[in-house]
GUSE-324149 format. One record per atom (N, C-alpha, C): residue in three letters; atom name; y, z, x. Coordinates in Angstrom, 3 decimals. Layout:
! GUSE-324149
(Ala; CA; (Y; Z; X)) ...
END
This chain:
! GUSE-324149
(Met; N; (-18.215; 32.524; 24.400)) (Met; CA; (-19.314; 32.446; 23.479)) (Met; C; (-20.218; 31.270; 23.860)) (Thr; N; (-21.540; 31.545; 23.753)) (Thr; CA; (-22.534; 30.521; 24.047)) (Thr; C; (-23.363; 30.173; 22.741)) (Ile; N; (-23.905; 29.058; 22.755)) (Ile; CA; (-24.729; 28.544; 21.611)) (Ile; C; (-26.191; 28.519; 22.132)) (Lys; N; (-27.045; 29.195; 21.396)) (Lys; CA; (-28.456; 29.207; 21.712)) (Lys; C; (-29.197; 28.624; 20.558)) (Pro; N; (-29.683; 27.334; 20.715)) (Pro; CA; (-30.341; 26.694; 19.608)) (Pro; C; (-31.685; 27.283; 19.284)) (Leu; N; (-32.137; 27.163; 18.062)) (Leu; CA; (-33.467; 27.645; 17.596)) (Leu; C; (-34.398; 26.481; 17.440)) (Ala; N; (-35.653; 26.807; 17.505)) (Ala; CA; (-36.776; 25.887; 17.306)) (Ala; C; (-36.648; 24.575; 18.049)) (Asp; N; (-36.614; 23.442; 17.356)) (Asp; CA; (-36.603; 22.166; 18.108)) (Asp; C; (-35.159; 21.585; 18.157)) (Arg; N; (-34.183; 22.447; 18.128)) (Arg; CA; (-32.766; 21.989; 18.206)) (Arg; C; (-32.308; 21.856; 19.659)) (Val; N; (-31.311; 20.941; 19.828)) (Val; CA; (-30.703; 20.744; 21.160)) (Val; C; (-29.255; 20.720; 20.973)) (Val; N; (-28.476; 21.371; 21.830)) (Val; CA; (-27.012; 21.361; 21.842)) (Val; C; (-26.592; 20.286; 22.873)) (Ile; N; (-25.731; 19.376; 22.383)) (Ile; CA; (-25.299; 18.318; 23.318)) (Ile; C; (-23.808; 18.183; 23.323)) (Lys; N; (-23.245; 17.614; 24.339)) (Lys; CA; (-21.787; 17.364; 24.443)) (Lys; C; (-21.655; 15.894; 24.776)) (Ser; N; (-20.806; 15.187; 23.986)) (Ser; CA; (-20.608; 13.773; 24.191)) (Ser; C; (-19.989; 13.559; 25.509)) (Val; N; (-20.454; 12.419; 26.169)) (Val; CA; (-19.898; 12.053; 27.410)) (Val; C; (-18.819; 11.061; 27.192)) (Glu; N; (-17.574; 11.376; 27.576)) (Glu; CA; (-16.432; 10.423; 27.393)) (Glu; C; (-16.334; 9.578; 28.590)) (Ala; N; (-16.448; 8.314; 28.409)) (Ala; CA; (-16.310; 7.354; 29.426)) (Ala; C; (-15.358; 6.257; 29.118)) (Glu; N; (-14.437; 6.005; 30.079)) (Glu; CA; (-13.506; 4.918; 29.886)) (Glu; C; (-14.313; 3.634; 30.068)) (Glu; N; (-14.111; 2.665; 29.260)) (Glu; CA; (-14.746; 1.344; 29.302)) (Glu; C; (-13.795; 0.283; 29.581)) (Thr; N; (-14.125; -0.570; 30.544)) (Thr; CA; (-13.301; -1.719; 30.816)) (Thr; C; (-13.893; -2.989; 30.208)) (Thr; N; (-13.051; -3.721; 29.510)) (Thr; CA; (-13.433; -4.955; 28.945)) (Thr; C; (-13.635; -6.043; 30.002)) (Lys; N; (-14.221; -7.152; 29.604)) (Lys; CA; (-14.413; -8.264; 30.558)) (Lys; C; (-13.074; -8.733; 31.108)) (Ser; N; (-12.012; -8.622; 30.404)) (Ser; CA; (-10.717; -9.096; 30.824)) (Ser; C; (-9.996; -8.003; 31.683)) (Gly; N; (-10.591; -6.873; 31.850)) (Gly; CA; (-9.993; -5.798; 32.669)) (Gly; C; (-9.159; -4.764; 31.968)) (Ile; N; (-9.119; -4.870; 30.630)) (Ile; CA; (-8.395; -3.837; 29.795)) (Ile; C; (-9.220; -2.577; 29.735)) (Ile; N; (-8.605; -1.414; 30.005)) (Ile; CA; (-9.318; -0.130; 29.955)) (Ile; C; (-9.123; 0.440; 28.532)) (Leu; N; (-10.264; 0.779; 27.908)) (Leu; CA; (-10.232; 1.351; 26.600)) (Leu; C; (-10.375; 2.874; 26.743)) (Thr; N; (-9.475; 3.653; 26.227)) (Thr; CA; (-9.660; 5.082; 26.187)) (Thr; C; (-10.725; 5.494; 25.210)) (Ala; N; (-11.064; 6.784; 25.265)) (Ala; CA; (-12.156; 7.261; 24.417)) (Ala; C; (-11.682; 7.191; 22.881)) (Ser; N; (-10.418; 7.369; 22.653)) (Ser; CA; (-9.972; 7.264; 21.241)) (Ser; C; (-10.051; 5.865; 20.669)) (Ala; N; (-10.053; 4.852; 21.490)) (Ala; CA; (-10.111; 3.478; 21.050)) (Ala; C; (-11.551; 2.975; 20.891)) (Gln; N; (-12.568; 3.739; 21.217)) (Gln; CA; (-13.906; 3.353; 21.153)) (Gln; C; (-14.583; 4.020; 19.954)) (Glu; N; (-15.765; 3.492; 19.631)) (Glu; CA; (-16.596; 4.204; 18.634)) (Glu; C; (-17.183; 5.476; 19.256)) (Lys; N; (-17.738; 6.305; 18.348)) (Lys; CA; (-18.338; 7.547; 18.807)) (Lys; C; (-19.395; 7.220; 19.876)) (Pro; N; (-19.314; 7.864; 21.050)) (Pro; CA; (-20.312; 7.484; 22.125)) (Pro; C; (-21.702; 7.975; 21.684)) (Ser; N; (-22.688; 7.236; 22.083)) (Ser; CA; (-24.048; 7.653; 21.721)) (Ser; C; (-24.784; 8.297; 22.931)) (Ile; N; (-24.093; 8.407; 24.084)) (Ile; CA; (-24.653; 9.046; 25.251)) (Ile; C; (-24.040; 10.493; 25.369)) (Ala; N; (-24.966; 11.481; 25.570)) (Ala; CA; (-24.480; 12.852; 25.529)) (Ala; C; (-25.262; 13.584; 26.641)) (Glu; N; (-24.676; 14.704; 27.093)) (Glu; CA; (-25.324; 15.583; 28.073)) (Glu; C; (-25.850; 16.792; 27.355)) (Ile; N; (-27.081; 17.189; 27.705)) (Ile; CA; (-27.673; 18.339; 27.032)) (Ile; C; (-27.086; 19.677; 27.654)) (Val; N; (-26.651; 20.501; 26.732)) (Val; CA; (-26.049; 21.757; 27.145)) (Val; C; (-27.050; 22.950; 27.015)) (Ala; N; (-27.808; 22.902; 25.927)) (Ala; CA; (-28.813; 23.936; 25.684)) (Ala; C; (-29.997; 23.361; 24.928)) (Val; N; (-31.196; 23.946; 25.128)) (Val; CA; (-32.382; 23.458; 24.483)) (Val; C; (-33.107; 24.675; 23.831)) (Gly; N; (-33.524; 24.423; 22.593)) (Gly; CA; (-34.246; 25.474; 21.900)) (Gly; C; (-35.683; 25.638; 22.472)) (Pro; N; (-36.380; 26.745; 22.064)) (Pro; CA; (-37.697; 27.033; 22.696)) (Pro; C; (-38.859; 26.170; 22.108)) (Gly; N; (-38.592; 25.433; 21.085)) (Gly; CA; (-39.747; 24.687; 20.472)) (Gly; C; (-40.507; 25.627; 19.573)) (Gly; N; (-41.822; 25.460; 19.484)) (Gly; CA; (-42.659; 26.368; 18.674)) (Gly; C; (-43.105; 25.687; 17.434)) (Met; N; (-43.400; 26.482; 16.416)) (Met; CA; (-43.878; 25.963; 15.103)) (Met; C; (-42.769; 25.549; 14.286)) (Val; N; (-42.708; 24.244; 13.880)) (Val; CA; (-41.725; 23.700; 12.982)) (Val; C; (-42.441; 22.949; 11.890)) (Asp; N; (-42.275; 23.414; 10.603)) (Asp; CA; (-42.973; 22.786; 9.474)) (Asp; C; (-44.441; 22.753; 9.621)) (Gly; N; (-44.985; 23.772; 10.242)) (Gly; CA; (-46.468; 23.894; 10.401)) (Gly; C; (-47.022; 23.093; 11.560)) (Lys; N; (-46.137; 22.534; 12.379)) (Lys; CA; (-46.640; 21.766; 13.500)) (Lys; C; (-46.075; 22.272; 14.786)) (Glu; N; (-46.842; 22.259; 15.862)) (Glu; CA; (-46.388; 22.736; 17.185)) (Glu; C; (-45.488; 21.729; 17.799)) (Val; N; (-44.270; 22.155; 18.145)) (Val; CA; (-43.304; 21.216; 18.803)) (Val; C; (-43.085; 21.696; 20.234)) (Lys; N; (-43.301; 20.782; 21.164)) (Lys; CA; (-43.033; 21.004; 22.547)) (Lys; C; (-41.733; 20.311; 22.948)) (Met; N; (-40.907; 20.994; 23.677)) (Met; CA; (-39.610; 20.424; 24.079)) (Met; C; (-39.769; 19.656; 25.327)) (Phe; N; (-39.307; 18.331; 25.290)) (Phe; CA; (-39.414; 17.417; 26.399)) (Phe; C; (-38.153; 17.203; 27.160)) (Val; N; (-37.056; 17.709; 26.674)) (Val; CA; (-35.750; 17.527; 27.276)) (Val; C; (-35.330; 18.768; 27.961)) (Lys; N; (-34.413; 18.592; 28.980)) (Lys; CA; (-33.884; 19.747; 29.754)) (Lys; C; (-32.471; 19.728; 29.818)) (Val; N; (-31.871; 20.971; 30.105)) (Val; CA; (-30.445; 21.031; 30.211)) (Val; C; (-29.935; 20.191; 31.396)) (Gly; N; (-28.840; 19.498; 31.129)) (Gly; CA; (-28.249; 18.633; 32.234)) (Gly; C; (-28.655; 17.207; 32.145)) (Gln; N; (-29.687; 16.873; 31.371)) (Gln; CA; (-30.099; 15.472; 31.178)) (Gln; C; (-29.084; 14.750; 30.341)) (Lys; N; (-28.938; 13.454; 30.598)) (Lys; CA; (-28.126; 12.603; 29.720)) (Lys; C; (-29.023; 11.855; 28.795)) (Val; N; (-28.723; 11.880; 27.497)) (Val; CA; (-29.587; 11.272; 26.479)) (Val; C; (-28.851; 10.309; 25.600)) (Leu; N; (-29.617; 9.428; 25.024)) (Leu; CA; (-29.055; 8.496; 24.021)) (Leu; C; (-29.469; 9.039; 22.657)) (Ile; N; (-28.489; 9.223; 21.771)) (Ile; CA; (-28.732; 9.795; 20.439)) (Ile; C; (-28.431; 8.794; 19.368)) (Ser; N; (-28.950; 9.100; 18.114)) (Ser; CA; (-28.590; 8.307; 16.978)) (Ser; C; (-27.134; 8.505; 16.721)) (Lys; N; (-26.493; 7.447; 16.200)) (Lys; CA; (-25.068; 7.392; 16.070)) (Lys; C; (-24.480; 8.531; 15.132)) (Tyr; N; (-25.111; 8.757; 14.032)) (Tyr; CA; (-24.589; 9.713; 13.072)) (Tyr; C; (-25.494; 10.989; 12.879)) (Ser; N; (-26.200; 11.333; 13.966)) (Ser; CA; (-27.117; 12.401; 13.820)) (Ser; C; (-26.410; 13.731; 14.214)) (Gly; N; (-27.053; 14.833; 13.727)) (Gly; CA; (-26.595; 16.135; 14.155)) (Gly; C; (-25.441; 16.683; 13.366)) (Thr; N; (-25.119; 17.972; 13.775)) (Thr; CA; (-24.055; 18.689; 13.197)) (Thr; C; (-22.999; 19.012; 14.262)) (Glu; N; (-21.756; 18.638; 13.955)) (Glu; CA; (-20.712; 18.868; 14.976)) (Glu; C; (-20.172; 20.335; 14.816)) (Val; N; (-20.020; 21.010; 15.905)) (Val; CA; (-19.402; 22.322; 15.909)) (Val; C; (-18.352; 22.427; 17.029)) (Lys; N; (-17.407; 23.316; 16.897)) (Lys; CA; (-16.347; 23.491; 17.879)) (Lys; C; (-16.420; 24.994; 18.332)) (Val; N; (-16.621; 25.197; 19.629)) (Val; CA; (-16.736; 26.545; 20.144)) (Val; C; (-15.825; 26.664; 21.302)) (Asp; N; (-14.896; 27.601; 21.317)) (Asp; CA; (-13.949; 27.804; 22.408)) (Asp; C; (-13.190; 26.596; 22.694)) (Gly; N; (-12.779; 25.795; 21.713)) (Gly; CA; (-12.038; 24.564; 21.975)) (Gly; C; (-12.870; 23.345; 22.452)) (Glu; N; (-14.146; 23.540; 22.650)) (Glu; CA; (-15.030; 22.412; 23.053)) (Glu; C; (-15.827; 21.932; 21.867)) (Glu; N; (-15.986; 20.641; 21.772)) (Glu; CA; (-16.761; 20.006; 20.699)) (Glu; C; (-18.216; 19.807; 21.088)) (Tyr; N; (-19.165; 20.278; 20.345)) (Tyr; CA; (-20.605; 20.067; 20.621)) (Tyr; C; (-21.301; 19.517; 19.373)) (Ser; N; (-22.449; 18.991; 19.504)) (Ser; CA; (-23.348; 18.608; 18.379)) (Ser; C; (-24.651; 19.274; 18.553)) (Ile; N; (-25.177; 19.695; 17.407)) (Ile; CA; (-26.528; 20.241; 17.427)) (Ile; C; (-27.412; 19.280; 16.696)) (Val; N; (-28.450; 18.811; 17.430)) (Val; CA; (-29.389; 17.777; 16.881)) (Val; C; (-30.771; 18.240; 17.067)) (Lys; N; (-31.699; 17.656; 16.245)) (Lys; CA; (-33.167; 17.854; 16.492)) (Lys; C; (-33.569; 17.070; 17.582)) (Gln; N; (-34.606; 17.495; 18.280)) (Gln; CA; (-35.158; 16.710; 19.368)) (Gln; C; (-35.613; 15.342; 18.930)) (Asp; N; (-36.013; 15.191; 17.697)) (Asp; CA; (-36.445; 13.894; 17.095)) (Asp; C; (-35.281; 12.881; 17.039)) (Asp; N; (-34.022; 13.419; 17.001)) (Asp; CA; (-32.887; 12.503; 16.928)) (Asp; C; (-32.478; 11.970; 18.255)) (Ile; N; (-33.099; 12.415; 19.321)) (Ile; CA; (-32.817; 11.900; 20.670)) (Ile; C; (-33.755; 10.664; 20.808)) (Leu; N; (-33.070; 9.561; 21.163)) (Leu; CA; (-33.811; 8.263; 21.242)) (Leu; C; (-34.349; 7.994; 22.576)) (Ala; N; (-33.663; 8.443; 23.677)) (Ala; CA; (-34.111; 8.208; 25.030)) (Ala; C; (-33.416; 9.088; 26.041)) (Val; N; (-33.956; 9.243; 27.163)) (Val; CA; (-33.308; 9.934; 28.290)) (Val; C; (-32.713; 8.844; 29.178)) (Val; N; (-31.485; 9.043; 29.515)) (Val; CA; (-30.775; 8.077; 30.401)) (Val; C; (-30.976; 8.440; 31.874)) (Glu; N; (-31.608; 7.599; 32.594)) (Glu; CA; (-31.809; 7.875; 34.061)) (Glu; C; (-30.911; 6.908; 34.819)) (Glu; N; (-30.051; 7.529; 35.613)) (Glu; CA; (-29.183; 6.665; 36.507)) (Glu; C; (-29.944; 6.286; 37.700)) (Thr; N; (-29.959; 4.996; 38.040)) (Thr; CA; (-30.626; 4.520; 39.226)) (Thr; C; (-29.583; 4.476; 40.393)) (Ala; N; (-30.098; 4.751; 41.562)) (Ala; CA; (-29.244; 4.756; 42.749)) (Ala; C; (-28.978; 3.327; 43.127)) (Lys; N; (-27.760; 2.988; 43.402)) (Lys; CA; (-27.401; 1.639; 43.830)) (Lys; C; (-27.711; 1.498; 45.274)) (Ala; N; (-28.152; 0.306; 45.646)) (Ala; CA; (-28.477; 0.001; 47.069)) (Ala; C; (-27.143; -0.053; 47.755)) (Pro; N; (-27.137; 0.559; 49.069)) (Pro; CA; (-25.857; 0.532; 49.790)) (Pro; C; (-25.440; -0.870; 50.128)) (Ala; N; (-24.119; -1.031; 50.111)) (Ala; CA; (-23.560; -2.452; 50.421)) (Ala; C; (-23.887; -2.786; 51.882)) (Lys; N; (-24.195; -4.048; 52.038)) (Lys; CA; (-24.457; -4.484; 53.394)) (Lys; C; (-23.160; -4.649; 54.166)) (Ala; N; (-23.249; -4.336; 55.440)) (Ala; CA; (-22.083; -4.538; 56.318)) (Ala; C; (-21.828; -6.016; 56.549)) (Pro; N; (-20.603; -6.457; 56.577)) (Pro; CA; (-20.335; -7.890; 56.758)) (Pro; C; (-20.929; -8.391; 58.047)) (Ala; N; (-21.481; -9.566; 58.050)) (Ala; CA; (-22.109; -10.142; 59.233)) (Ala; C; (-21.036; -10.422; 60.284)) (Lys; N; (-21.401; -10.205; 61.508)) (Lys; CA; (-20.451; -10.483; 62.597)) (Lys; C; (-20.374; -11.968; 62.797)) (Asp; N; (-19.130; -12.390; 63.159)) (Asp; CA; (-18.910; -13.809; 63.404)) (Asp; C; (-19.526; -14.151; 64.746)) (Lys; N; (-20.539; -15.024; 64.753)) (Lys; CA; (-21.273; -15.351; 65.949)) (Lys; C; (-20.445; -16.246; 66.884)) (Thr; N; (-19.464; -16.929; 66.402)) (Thr; CA; (-18.674; -17.818; 67.250)) (Thr; C; (-17.799; -17.026; 68.193)) (Thr; N; (-17.388; -15.817; 67.839)) (Thr; CA; (-16.482; -15.084; 68.698)) (Thr; C; (-17.210; -14.013; 69.528)) (Ala; N; (-18.522; -13.910; 69.389)) (Ala; CA; (-19.251; -12.886; 70.103)) (Ala; C; (-19.360; -13.327; 71.621)) (Lys; N; (-19.190; -12.280; 72.434)) (Lys; CA; (-19.279; -12.595; 73.890)) (Lys; C; (-20.764; -12.605; 74.340)) (Ala; N; (-21.008; -13.410; 75.314)) (Ala; CA; (-22.351; -13.408; 75.871)) (Ala; C; (-22.530; -12.243; 76.798)) (Pro; N; (-23.767; -11.635; 76.833)) (Pro; CA; (-23.956; -10.515; 77.723)) (Pro; C; (-23.747; -10.915; 79.158)) (Ala; N; (-23.161; -9.910; 79.885)) (Ala; CA; (-22.869; -10.169; 81.324)) (Ala; C; (-24.160; -10.252; 82.108)) (Lys; N; (-24.251; -11.137; 83.080)) (Lys; CA; (-25.443; -11.325; 83.906)) (Lys; C; (-25.380; -10.239; 84.996)) (Arg; N; (-26.525; -9.720; 85.293)) (Arg; CA; (-26.642; -8.760; 86.395)) (Arg; C; (-27.053; -9.454; 87.680)) (Lys; N; (-26.551; -8.987; 88.767)) (Lys; CA; (-26.877; -9.580; 90.034)) (Lys; C; (-27.907; -8.786; 90.799)) 
END
């Protein structure tokens, strides 16, 4: 079964992430508060809502930051989803690419001098 949201509604699925404390203790999802980052599963078509034209700015697959207690929770085929209005989405989460780690510098004291040509 699939969920197809209407108007300005968005179907999201919470992203479960293990979090490590500063002391190195890993907190499971059950030990944390409800996550506020979710992945968009489906997006409604937008259109006229309460006499105003609503354009949808989010897309399927984006990760978003949502209000803590927003939306309606539903369970479909054993999976938990939330249906929220686009207005309840606070921001789109963009992951930045990390710079590649630099290779360790070679120890110049053990480097061999280039051979001389005759």
